[in-house]
Short mmCIF file of the C-alpha atoms (twelve columns), coordinates in Angstrom:
data_MODEL
# 
_entry.id   MODEL 
# 
loop_
_atom_site.group_PDB 
_atom_site.id 
_atom_site.type_symbol 
_atom_site.label_atom_id 
_atom_site.label_alt_id 
_atom_site.label_comp_id 
_atom_site.label_asym_id 
_atom_site.label_seq_id 
_atom_site.Cartn_x 
_atom_site.Cartn_y 
_atom_site.Cartn_z 
_atom_site.pdbx_PDB_model_num 
ATOM 1   C CA . UNK A 1   0.000   0.000  0.000   1 
ATOM 2   C CA . UNK A 2   2.896   2.364  0.733   1 
ATOM 3   C CA . UNK A 3   4.082   1.879  -2.839  1 
ATOM 4   C CA . UNK A 4   0.720   3.062  -4.195  1 
ATOM 5   C CA . UNK A 5   0.792   6.152  -1.964  1 
ATOM 6   C CA . UNK A 6   4.311   6.971  -3.163  1 
ATOM 7   C CA . UNK A 7   3.177   6.746  -6.788  1 
ATOM 8   C CA . UNK A 8   0.119   8.888  -6.116  1 
ATOM 9   C CA . UNK A 9   2.251   11.590 -4.510  1 
ATOM 10  C CA . UNK A 10  4.349   12.035 -7.674  1 
ATOM 11  C CA . UNK A 11  1.585   13.674 -9.714  1 
ATOM 12  C CA . UNK A 12  2.697   17.071 -8.341  1 
ATOM 13  C CA . UNK A 13  6.155   16.616 -9.865  1 
ATOM 14  C CA . UNK A 14  4.809   17.221 -13.358 1 
ATOM 15  C CA . UNK A 15  2.633   20.330 -13.369 1 
ATOM 16  C CA . UNK A 16  -0.212  20.453 -15.848 1 
ATOM 17  C CA . UNK A 17  -0.076  23.130 -18.556 1 
ATOM 18  C CA . UNK A 18  -1.451  26.571 -17.629 1 
ATOM 19  C CA . UNK A 19  -2.364  25.330 -14.191 1 
ATOM 20  C CA . UNK A 20  -4.900  22.798 -15.459 1 
ATOM 21  C CA . UNK A 21  -5.558  20.024 -12.995 1 
ATOM 22  C CA . UNK A 22  -6.030  16.426 -14.107 1 
ATOM 23  C CA . UNK A 23  -9.801  16.704 -13.575 1 
ATOM 24  C CA . UNK A 24  -9.974  19.821 -15.730 1 
ATOM 25  C CA . UNK A 25  -7.853  18.220 -18.426 1 
ATOM 26  C CA . UNK A 26  -10.046 15.107 -18.601 1 
ATOM 27  C CA . UNK A 27  -13.198 17.235 -18.521 1 
ATOM 28  C CA . UNK A 28  -11.956 19.253 -21.514 1 
ATOM 29  C CA . UNK A 29  -11.207 15.996 -23.304 1 
ATOM 30  C CA . UNK A 30  -14.732 14.777 -22.591 1 
ATOM 31  C CA . UNK A 31  -16.214 18.070 -23.874 1 
ATOM 32  C CA . UNK A 32  -14.241 17.869 -27.142 1 
ATOM 33  C CA . UNK A 33  -15.460 14.323 -27.815 1 
ATOM 34  C CA . UNK A 34  -19.060 15.259 -26.961 1 
ATOM 35  C CA . UNK A 35  -18.962 18.203 -29.387 1 
ATOM 36  C CA . UNK A 36  -18.233 15.782 -32.224 1 
ATOM 37  C CA . UNK A 37  -21.581 14.118 -31.476 1 
ATOM 38  C CA . UNK A 38  -23.549 17.187 -30.423 1 
ATOM 39  C CA . UNK A 39  -22.437 20.642 -31.627 1 
ATOM 40  C CA . UNK A 40  -24.376 22.275 -28.758 1 
ATOM 41  C CA . UNK A 41  -21.871 20.740 -26.374 1 
ATOM 42  C CA . UNK A 42  -22.121 18.646 -23.259 1 
ATOM 43  C CA . UNK A 43  -24.669 19.065 -20.491 1 
ATOM 44  C CA . UNK A 44  -23.036 20.065 -17.219 1 
ATOM 45  C CA . UNK A 45  -25.077 17.332 -15.504 1 
ATOM 46  C CA . UNK A 46  -23.409 14.723 -17.748 1 
ATOM 47  C CA . UNK A 47  -20.010 15.867 -16.518 1 
ATOM 48  C CA . UNK A 48  -21.146 15.433 -12.922 1 
ATOM 49  C CA . UNK A 49  -22.597 12.005 -13.628 1 
ATOM 50  C CA . UNK A 50  -19.502 10.823 -15.465 1 
ATOM 51  C CA . UNK A 51  -17.039 11.949 -12.791 1 
ATOM 52  C CA . UNK A 52  -19.405 11.344 -9.826  1 
ATOM 53  C CA . UNK A 53  -19.203 14.997 -8.821  1 
ATOM 54  C CA . UNK A 54  -21.770 17.132 -7.029  1 
ATOM 55  C CA . UNK A 55  -23.419 20.005 -8.885  1 
ATOM 56  C CA . UNK A 56  -21.500 22.633 -6.871  1 
ATOM 57  C CA . UNK A 57  -18.187 20.867 -7.598  1 
ATOM 58  C CA . UNK A 58  -18.958 20.746 -11.324 1 
ATOM 59  C CA . UNK A 59  -19.965 24.405 -11.282 1 
ATOM 60  C CA . UNK A 60  -16.731 25.367 -9.516  1 
ATOM 61  C CA . UNK A 61  -14.598 23.435 -12.009 1 
ATOM 62  C CA . UNK A 62  -16.466 24.889 -14.992 1 
ATOM 63  C CA . UNK A 63  -16.046 28.399 -13.580 1 
ATOM 64  C CA . UNK A 64  -12.296 27.779 -13.368 1 
ATOM 65  C CA . UNK A 65  -12.184 26.539 -16.986 1 
ATOM 66  C CA . UNK A 66  -14.281 29.497 -18.108 1 
ATOM 67  C CA . UNK A 67  -11.964 31.960 -16.318 1 
ATOM 68  C CA . UNK A 68  -8.957  30.306 -18.027 1 
ATOM 69  C CA . UNK A 69  -10.646 30.881 -21.401 1 
ATOM 70  C CA . UNK A 70  -11.276 27.257 -22.347 1 
ATOM 71  C CA . UNK A 71  -15.057 26.915 -22.267 1 
ATOM 72  C CA . UNK A 72  -18.305 28.771 -22.684 1 
ATOM 73  C CA . UNK A 73  -21.617 27.873 -21.089 1 
ATOM 74  C CA . UNK A 74  -25.006 28.380 -22.692 1 
ATOM 75  C CA . UNK A 75  -28.492 27.871 -21.333 1 
ATOM 76  C CA . UNK A 76  -30.793 25.598 -23.327 1 
ATOM 77  C CA . UNK A 77  -33.651 27.747 -24.697 1 
ATOM 78  C CA . UNK A 78  -36.172 24.878 -24.394 1 
ATOM 79  C CA . UNK A 79  -35.262 24.021 -20.795 1 
ATOM 80  C CA . UNK A 80  -33.527 26.766 -18.841 1 
ATOM 81  C CA . UNK A 81  -32.410 24.255 -16.196 1 
ATOM 82  C CA . UNK A 82  -30.066 22.651 -18.762 1 
ATOM 83  C CA . UNK A 83  -26.626 24.187 -19.269 1 
ATOM 84  C CA . UNK A 84  -24.479 23.212 -22.243 1 
ATOM 85  C CA . UNK A 85  -20.705 23.417 -22.050 1 
ATOM 86  C CA . UNK A 86  -18.604 23.890 -25.177 1 
ATOM 87  C CA . UNK A 87  -14.927 24.319 -25.815 1 
ATOM 88  C CA . UNK A 88  -14.230 27.774 -27.233 1 
ATOM 89  C CA . UNK A 89  -12.961 27.498 -30.826 1 
ATOM 90  C CA . UNK A 90  -9.707  29.315 -30.025 1 
ATOM 91  C CA . UNK A 91  -9.132  27.015 -27.021 1 
ATOM 92  C CA . UNK A 92  -9.228  23.844 -29.126 1 
ATOM 93  C CA . UNK A 93  -5.701  24.376 -30.495 1 
ATOM 94  C CA . UNK A 94  -4.394  25.166 -27.009 1 
ATOM 95  C CA . UNK A 95  -5.975  22.020 -25.615 1 
ATOM 96  C CA . UNK A 96  -4.648  19.832 -28.438 1 
ATOM 97  C CA . UNK A 97  -1.132  21.177 -27.769 1 
ATOM 98  C CA . UNK A 98  -1.538  20.305 -24.081 1 
ATOM 99  C CA . UNK A 99  -2.711  16.819 -25.015 1 
ATOM 100 C CA . UNK A 100 0.483   16.295 -27.004 1 
ATOM 101 C CA . UNK A 101 2.544   17.506 -24.044 1 
ATOM 102 C CA . UNK A 102 0.754   15.120 -21.677 1 
ATOM 103 C CA . UNK A 103 1.353   12.205 -24.065 1 
ATOM 104 C CA . UNK A 104 5.027   13.192 -24.273 1 
ATOM 105 C CA . UNK A 105 5.242   12.976 -20.488 1 
ATOM 106 C CA . UNK A 106 3.572   9.565  -20.513 1 
ATOM 107 C CA . UNK A 107 6.047   8.417  -23.175 1 
ATOM 108 C CA . UNK A 108 8.919   9.677  -20.999 1 
ATOM 109 C CA . UNK A 109 7.668   7.490  -18.156 1 
ATOM 110 C CA . UNK A 110 7.346   4.401  -20.336 1 
ATOM 111 C CA . UNK A 111 10.809  5.017  -21.831 1 
ATOM 112 C CA . UNK A 112 12.166  4.275  -18.347 1 
ATOM 113 C CA . UNK A 113 10.728  0.748  -18.484 1 
ATOM 114 C CA . UNK A 114 11.896  -2.266 -20.430 1 
ATOM 115 C CA . UNK A 115 9.534   -3.917 -22.923 1 
ATOM 116 C CA . UNK A 116 9.094   -6.800 -20.478 1 
ATOM 117 C CA . UNK A 117 8.187   -4.412 -17.638 1 
ATOM 118 C CA . UNK A 118 5.644   -2.646 -19.850 1 
ATOM 119 C CA . UNK A 119 4.048   -5.990 -20.764 1 
ATOM 120 C CA . UNK A 120 3.962   -7.003 -17.084 1 
ATOM 121 C CA . UNK A 121 2.320   -3.704 -16.182 1 
ATOM 122 C CA . UNK A 122 -0.302  -4.128 -18.904 1 
ATOM 123 C CA . UNK A 123 -1.057  -7.680 -17.768 1 
ATOM 124 C CA . UNK A 124 -1.319  -6.576 -14.142 1 
ATOM 125 C CA . UNK A 125 -3.567  -3.624 -15.079 1 
ATOM 126 C CA . UNK A 126 -5.844  -5.947 -17.078 1 
ATOM 127 C CA . UNK A 127 -5.994  -8.392 -14.167 1 
ATOM 128 C CA . UNK A 128 -6.759  -5.614 -11.679 1 
ATOM 129 C CA . UNK A 129 -9.516  -4.239 -13.927 1 
ATOM 130 C CA . UNK A 130 -11.099 -7.696 -14.310 1 
ATOM 131 C CA . UNK A 131 -10.954 -8.204 -10.553 1 
ATOM 132 C CA . UNK A 132 -12.612 -4.842 -9.905  1 
ATOM 133 C CA . UNK A 133 -15.390 -5.684 -12.382 1 
ATOM 134 C CA . UNK A 134 -16.072 -8.985 -10.595 1 
ATOM 135 C CA . UNK A 135 -16.148 -7.260 -7.202  1 
ATOM 136 C CA . UNK A 136 -18.475 -4.568 -8.547  1 
ATOM 137 C CA . UNK A 137 -20.858 -7.205 -9.927  1 
ATOM 138 C CA . UNK A 138 -20.770 -9.051 -6.608  1 
ATOM 139 C CA . UNK A 139 -21.793 -5.993 -4.613  1 
ATOM 140 C CA . UNK A 140 -24.351 -4.802 -7.168  1 
ATOM 141 C CA . UNK A 141 -26.064 -8.191 -7.095  1 
ATOM 142 C CA . UNK A 142 -26.240 -8.138 -3.294  1 
ATOM 143 C CA . UNK A 143 -27.497 -4.547 -3.185  1 
ATOM 144 C CA . UNK A 144 -24.848 -4.072 -0.534  1 
ATOM 145 C CA . UNK A 145 -24.828 -0.806 1.354   1 
ATOM 146 C CA . UNK A 146 -22.063 0.057  3.799   1 
ATOM 147 C CA . UNK A 147 -23.067 0.805  7.361   1 
ATOM 148 C CA . UNK A 148 -20.240 2.660  9.025   1 
ATOM 149 C CA . UNK A 149 -20.475 2.618  12.798  1 
ATOM 150 C CA . UNK A 150 -17.947 4.648  14.727  1 
ATOM 151 C CA . UNK A 151 -17.267 3.512  18.271  1 
ATOM 152 C CA . UNK A 152 -14.651 4.350  20.872  1 
ATOM 153 C CA . UNK A 153 -12.623 1.406  19.582  1 
ATOM 154 C CA . UNK A 154 -12.523 3.032  16.131  1 
ATOM 155 C CA . UNK A 155 -14.499 2.825  12.913  1 
ATOM 156 C CA . UNK A 156 -15.647 -0.471 11.498  1 
ATOM 157 C CA . UNK A 157 -17.940 -1.525 8.692   1 
ATOM 158 C CA . UNK A 158 -20.700 -3.960 9.492   1 
# 
């Protein structure tokens, strides 16, 4: 477990372009792909659903992206509760350049590994993903809900 925490702590070593955080970067990526299917853009609620974020958290992140000049928000004329998010045309080139930079950084990491280590990592990642799917199915089929009870002895899940 310590090894995983060490890996997680390294994400600050490689700052994201223009102060973008990983969540903002992946949100922009999602918006670009959605605009190919729907020129109006992506509903802000879809972003929240996809990333399991609350409405205030989505709104805060979108405000940050708007202030940085990446997105614009429009209200749906048919249903004023719906807000569409689009990448600004001039921001698309900036974002694509950042995507190339991120991929370059990923390549730099993989260049430090041998071909055998890369294959081992892929196999382990596939195995972990399959295991997580099985566990998810197990708990979904049992309609399992955690019940966290905190006592003087410490927290436990029953």
